[in-house]
C-alpha positions, -999 to +999 in steps of 0.1 A: -910+228+064-886+254+078-855+237+094-845+253+128-808+258+134-800+247+169-776+273+188-740+263+198-736+260+236-721+289+251-690+270+264-685+254+230-690+286+214-662+303+238-637+273+229-643+277+192-637+314+194-606+309+215-592+284+191-598+306+161-582+336+175-558+322+200-526+336+185-544+371+186-550+367+221-516+354+233-499+380+255-469+398+241-432+390+249-419+409+276-387+426+262-354+434+279-326+451+264-290+445+277-264+471+265-227+461+273-192+472+261-186+436+247-157+449+224-130+474+237-111+477+268-139+463+293-151+434+272-143+407+298-167+427+321-194+430+296-192+393+288-194+384+326-222+405+329-244+389+299-234+356+314-247+363+349-278+381+335-288+351+314-282+326+344-300+348+366-333+350+342-328+313+342-325+306+378-355+331+385-379+316+359-371+279+365-357+276+331-388+288+315-375+321+304-410+337+312-429+356+337-466+350+345-471+330+313-453+357+291-418+350+272-389+370+281-371+383+252-334+395+260-320+420+230-282+423+238-265+454+223-227+459+221-219+499+227-183+492+223-179+513+254-186+546+233-210+570+248-225+581+214-231+546+207-247+537+240-272+567+238-280+556+204-286+520+211-307+528+241-330+549+222-333+523+196-343+498+224-370+520+236-382+535+206-380+507+178-378+477+198-403+486+223-386+471+252-402+471+286-368+479+307-333+481+298-300+472+314-264+485+309-237+494+308-200+487+315-184+520+312-192+549+333-189+575+306-210+553+284-237+549+312-237+585+319-247+591+283-275+570+285-294+586+314-313+613+296-323+587+271-343+571+298-359+603+309-370+612+274-386+577+270-398+576+305-387+540+307-368+524+334-328+518+332-313+494+355-274+504+357-248+477+357-219+474+362-210+512+359-201+527+392-195+564+389-212+581+418-228+608+391-250+580+378-270+581+412-258+616+421-258+647+401-267+633+366-296+610+380-333+611+371-360+591+385-359+565+357-324+553+369-319+523+391-285+509+398-279+472+411-241+477+407-221+494+438-211+528+432-176+546+439-187+556+473-198+521+484-163+509+474-146+540+490-164+536+524-156+497+525-120+506+520-120+534+544-134+513+571-100+494+570-079+526+571-079+540+604-045+559+605-014+567+589-007+580+551-023+572+518-017+577+481-040+568+453-031+556+419-065+558+395-072+558+357-075+593+342-115+590+333-148+591+350-143+559+372-108+569+383-116+603+393-148+595+409-134+567+429-105+591+442-130+621+453-152+592+470-122+580+485-111+611+504-148+617+514-152+581+529-121+585+552-139+614+566-171+599+571-159+567+587-138+589+612-104+575+599-074+596+611-055+587+577-043+616+558-041+616+518-007+627+510-010+623+472-033+615+440-018+600+408-039+597+374-025+576+346-041+570+312-066+540+312-046+521+288-012+528+303+012+499+304+042+517+319+039+528+354+074+538+365+072+576+366+037+578+384+049+550+407+078+568+417+061+601+424+038+577+447+068+566+465+084+598+470+053+615+484+045+585+508+082+576+520+087+600+547+050+602+560+036+588+590+030+549+591+013+530+579+018+540+545-004+526+518-006+531+481-042+524+471-049+514+436-082+518+416-081+503+384-103+489+360-091+463+337-055+447+338-042+458+372-007+474+375-001+461+410+025+434+399+045+462+381+044+485+410+055+456+433+083+451+411+096+485+420+097+472+456+075+496+477+086+477+508+119+494+508+100+526+519+078+509+542+047+512+518+024+485+515-001+481+485-040+480+491-056+469+459-094+472+451-111+439+443-107+428+406-117+401+384-105+365+390-078+365+361-061+396+375-062+386+413-049+353+402-015+371+396-012+384+430-001+352+448+031+366+452+015+390+478-002+368+501-014+387+532-019+419+514-055+431+523-081+450+505-118+453+497-142+440+471-178+441+462-182+401+456-159+370+456-176+337+449-166+322+482-180+348+507-217+351+506-236+322+520-271+320+504-292+296+480-286+319+449-250+323+452-246+284+459-266+278+425-247+303+409-213+290+417-220+254+412-237+260+378-213+285+364-183+261+376-201+230+360-205+250+325-176+271+324-152+253+345-141+285+363-163+303+395-183+331+388-168+365+389-178+398+405-195+409+371-211+378+366-228+382+400-237+417+392-254+406+357-275+381+379-285+409+405-298+430+376-317+401+363-334+397+396-341+435+397-357+432+363-377+401+370-390+416+405-401+450+385-419+430+357-436+408+382-450+439+399-457+460+365-461+437+336-470+466+314-437+481+314-452+514+322-421+536+334-438+558+359-457+527+376-425+508+377-406+535+393-433+538+422-429+499+425-393+498+425-387+524+450-375+507+481-380+473+465-359+447+479-347+414+459-326+385+463-291+384+447-261+364+450-249+389+477-279+386+497-307+408+499-304+442+479-325+473+484-332+502+460-331+532+482-362+555+478-344+587+476-321+579+446-325+543+436-290+530+445-288+495+457-278+493+494-255+461+498-227+446+518-191+448+507-162+424+517-129+430+535-104+403+520-069+391+526-048+373+499-044+339+510-011+323+517-021+286+512-041+286+481-053+251+474-066+255+438-062+278+408-091+298+421-089+296+457-074+332+460-090+353+490-100+345+528-126+367+541-116+389+570-150+406+574-184+411+556-192+448+558-229+451+562-247+479+542-257+496+576-221+502+582-216+523+549-231+557+553-238+563+520-246+600+512-274+611+490-261+631+461-289+636+438-313+667+432-348+650+434 
C-alpha cells in the first residue's frame, strides 16, 4: 500500500524555514566610523567628542544601541591630528569597513583633508568638532555636513557684543586661527559694529612664551579709541593668564576670550566680570537632552559635560536621524534626506542648512562669575544669541 506523506501546514513550514536560516536573514549591523585626534595636541577635545558621541547614541536609542532593530557598531579611529592619516582612515572606513556614515575630526587641517574622500566614496561625512569655514565653504562638497559651529558663527557671536572701539586679535598660526580672524573681521562688518581692527598677531600653535606678541598687541592698542579689546582665539591651553600677567589694564585694554574647555576656564577665576562668547556651557541650555547629559555625565565622570562632549552628542543625534531616514546608508539618498533636516541636540534644535549643510545653532554671551559656588560654577549667561541673529554667509560653490 502506498504511503501518503501529509504536507506540512504553510505556517509551520515558514516557521521551520525561518529557524533554519535565521542568521542569514538577520539584518546587518549599521556601521559608523568616528575619527578623532585622540593623541596629539587636541586629544582632550577628541576624548570629549567620543564620550559625547557614545552618550548620545545611548540616549537616543534608549540604551539598546540599535536603530529599527539593527545593531549600531561604532568604529573609533585615531588620526593623531595628522591630515594624511585622517584621509587614509576615512578611506579605510568607507572602503574596507563598509561604514554607512562617518563622523570626524578634531583638527581643522585634518578635516579638510577628509573632504575629497567622502566625495570619492559618495558617502556622508558629518564634521565634528573642526570649525574652519572652508569645510562648509570653498572646499565643501555635497556629502559634507557639519554639526560643529564654524569660525564665522563664533565670530558673529563675538561681534554682536563689540559695538565700537578698537580690537586686536591673537590667534594660532594655522587653519583654525587664521580662518577665525578672517571671519572676525567680516563679522564686525556684517553686524554693523563700529569697532576697528588695529592689529592681528599669530603665534605658533604650541607656543608657550607670549611676551613678544603680547607687547606688540599692547603697542597697537594703547593709544586707540576706547574700549580697547584684545580678543583671544585659541585652541588648547589658553594664553589668557600669561597675557593678564603683563597687566593689559595699564593701557586700558580688556581681554575678550573665546569660550574654552572647562579645565582652561577654571583658571580664569581671577578675571571675574570679563565677558566673551561660547558655543556651549553646560548650565546654559534648558532642554530635556541637555538635562540628561549634564546629570548622566556628572554621575559617571564626576564633572559636568564640556563643549566638545555636547558636540559629540549633537553628531550622534544627526547620525541617528540620518540612519532612521535612510537605513541603507546610500550616500546620495542620505544627502537628500539630511538637507534641511532638524534634530534635537543639547543646545536645542539644530538644522542643516540646505545650501551648505552647516548646522544653524544658537551661541552664548557669557560673563565670568564673581561668586563661584563650586569648582565648575564658572560662567553666568548674559544672553543666548539665537541662530536667527547670526547672518551666516553662504561660501560654498554648489
